[in-house]
N, C-alpha and C positions, 0 to 999 in steps of 0.2 A: 613090810606089809603093814597096813594100818593097825589092825588089831585082829584077833579069832572072833570076837563076839561083837560085830560093828553096831549093832542097833543100840548097844548101850552108851553110846558114845554120842547119841544124838541129844541135843538138847535146844533151848531157845534163849534168846536176850530178853530181860524184862522191859525192853524199850518196847514191846509190843502191848504192853499194858500201861501206859501212863497214867491212865484214871484210877488204878487200883493201887492199894497199899503193897507192901513187900510182903505181909502175912498173906493177903490175898493172892499175890502172884505165886507164893509157894503152894497154896491150895490148889491152884488152877493145875499147877505142873504135877502134883499128885494124881489128880483126876485124869490126868493124859499119861500117867504111871512114867512121867519123867522124875529122876531123883537127883539130877545135877544140873545146876542152873548157873547162866550168866546174869549177873545183876550190877544194873547201871548204879555208879555213885556221884552225886552231884549236890552241890550246895542247895539245889531247889528241892531236894527231899526226895526226888524219883531216882531209885527206891532206896537208898541209903544216903544219909546226910552225914559225911564223915566228921562234922563238927557238932552235931547235935545228939545222933542216936547213939545207944547204948551198946556197944558190941557184944557185951555178955548176956544181954536180954535176946539179941537176934540169935547168937549161936545157941542159947538154951531152946528157942522156938524150932530152929532148924533141927536140932538133935530129937526134939519130942515129934516131929514131923518125919524125920527120916530123909532129909533132904540136905545136900551139901551145895555149897557155892564153889564153883570152879575157875571162876574169872571175876574180878572185880572190873568193870569197864569204866574208867575214869576220863576225864577230858584234860588232865593234866599234860602241858606241853613241855618237851624238852627244851629248854633254853639255857643260854650260859647263866650260872648261877651268880656271875660277879655283876650281871646288870641287875637293874631295878625289877624288870618283867621277870628274869630269869630266877630272882631271890624269892619272888612270889611263889613262882611255879615249884620251886625247891621245897620250900615250906609246905606247900599242898601235898609234895611227894612224901615227904616225910611223915605226914598226918596219913596219908593212904597206906603208906609201909605198916605203920603202927595198926591202923584198921585191919588190913589183911592178916598180920600176925595174930591180933586177937580172935579173928575169925578162922583162924588156921587155913587161909587160902594164900596159895604160893604163886599166884600168877595175876598180875595187873595190866590192863591195857593203858596204854598212853600215846601220844602224839609225837611225830617229829614236826615241829613248827617251822615252814618255810619263811626264810626271810628275804628272798628276793634273789639270792645267790646260793647255788648248791654247795658251793664249797664252803662258805661262810656257815650255812646251815648245818652242814655237817660237823663242823670245828664246834659249834654250839653244842649239838647232840652228844659229842663226846664229852664236852666238859660236864655235861648235864650228869651222864653216866659216870665218870670219873668221881664226880662227887657223892654219889648215890651208892656207888659200887659196896663200899665196905658194910653199910648197913642192909643191902641186899643180900651179900652173902652171909651177914650174921643171921638175919631172919629167913633165909632161904627162901627167898621171893625172887620171880622173874619177872622183868618188864617187857611186855610185848607191844612191839609197835605195829599198827594198821597200817595196810596198804590203802592208803585214803588219800584223797585230795591230790597234792602235787607227788605225793609217794604211791599212787596209782599210776603214774606214768612210768614206764620202764626204765627210761634214762636217769630218773631221779631214784627209784628203786634200787638200782644196782648200787648207788651210794649208800643207801640205806642198808642192804645187805653187807656190805663191806664191813659199816660198823657194827653191826650185830655179829659177824664172824670174829671181828677184833674183841669183842666183849662175850663172847658165847657163854661165859659163865654165868652171866646175870640178865642177858637179853636175848630175845626172840623176836619172830615174826607173828602176828596175827594176820592169817592169809585171808583175803575178802576178794575173790575172783570177780565179781558182779563190779565192784568198784573199779578194777582194772579194765575189764571190758567196756564199762562206761565212759572211760576215761579215752575211749578210742583205740585201745590196744588191740593186737590180735592174740586170740588165746594160744596158737601155736607158738608163738614168740614167748608167752609167758612160760610154756612147758620147757622151752629151750633155756629159757634163763635159770629155771628150776634147776636144771641137769648141768649146767654149765659153770654157774656161781654157788652152786650147792645151796639153793634156796630151800631146797627140799630139807636140808639138815638142821634147819632154823625155825621150821614151822611147828607152833606149839598150839595152835588153835585156828579154827577155820569158822568164816561168816559165810552162810548161805542165804541167797534170796535170788530173785528174778525180776527183770524189768523190761519194759518196751518203751522206746522212744515216743513221746508225743508231739515233739517237735524237735527243731534243730537244738533248742536249749531246754528243753524239759523231757520228763520221762515220769512214769509212774510204775510203782512194783506190783507185780501181778502174781496168779499162782503159779507153781513151780514149772508146771508143763506148758505155760504159756506166752514165755518171754524169750529173748534172745541168749541167755545163757543155757548151755547144755549142761543142767547139773549133773545128770547120771555119767557123762563122760568125765566131767571133772573128779567126781568120787572115785571113778574107776581108774583114772590116772593117778589120783593121789594114794589110792589103795596100793599100787605097784612101787610107787617111790618113796612114800615117806618113811622115816627111819624110827618113829615112836608112835603110841596111841595119842591120837589127837581127837579133841571134841568138836563136833560138828554142830555149830549153833545155827539156828534159823534166828535172821534178824529182820523182823518186820517191823520197819521205823514208824509206827502209828504215833509215836510222840511228836515226830517233825513234821508227819503228813496225816493229819486226823480224817483225811477223806478216804483212807485206804480201808478196804473190807474188815471186818471184825476179826479179831485175832482168834477168837474162838472158833471160827470157821478155818481160817486160814493155817493156823500152827498144826492142829491135827492133820489138815491136807498135807502139809509140808512134811510131817512126820510120816505118814503113810507113803508119800512119794520117794523119800529118803530111804526107807526101808525097802522099797522095792528096788532101788538103786543098787542096794547092798546086797541083794539077794542073790 
């Protein structure tokens, strides 16, 4: 089962509020009675710049507000650290681990970067994990690979699951069912993969959003009950099969799609809807 008090696990990603500072996002969360947040980390400063922001000041503000960060969502790409690109990503990863440690956050989002061949990609991801494994263990931090882009396709996701299973002491999956459905996969196939390849054992965080297709090549995110994703069914299935408490994070991608509806309307709407699914 997911957890006894399911509603305590509902949160949202700060990506919904690109126009606000970190402090303003935290105050928004408090008004919504949310005490745990997924926070975006990027050199653009939305919402934490790992090179410039002072983690001690951030932690002090969080403590004063009674809010904690449960996931740092970065854009680090798992590449072979022996390559030029991979060395840059490895340096970013070390900075991210240091930031997470200072903020007392034990989970960070990264991406498996597809390089045109799934087997070569898998080897690069493994080398990246091997290079960071000792420091991840030392700091008690787990990297979560999102089901995103090429790795939202089941054939590629299978390779990622096998990698995470091999490195299950430091790696996990950030499960985004909407990304997988958007990639053209059937939801029933996702559930079968969960059971057959033990995906359920490696999920540590969930993104929730809904969408409708506007053309063959485009889509728009919508209210929780107006899209093609059966959110309540997904929540019910996950409640039955997951093996640990998992945060359910509303990912309203206002940063990338400024035309989306106001998050002050959407986030509370998703929170109410998710609580209804969990009743």
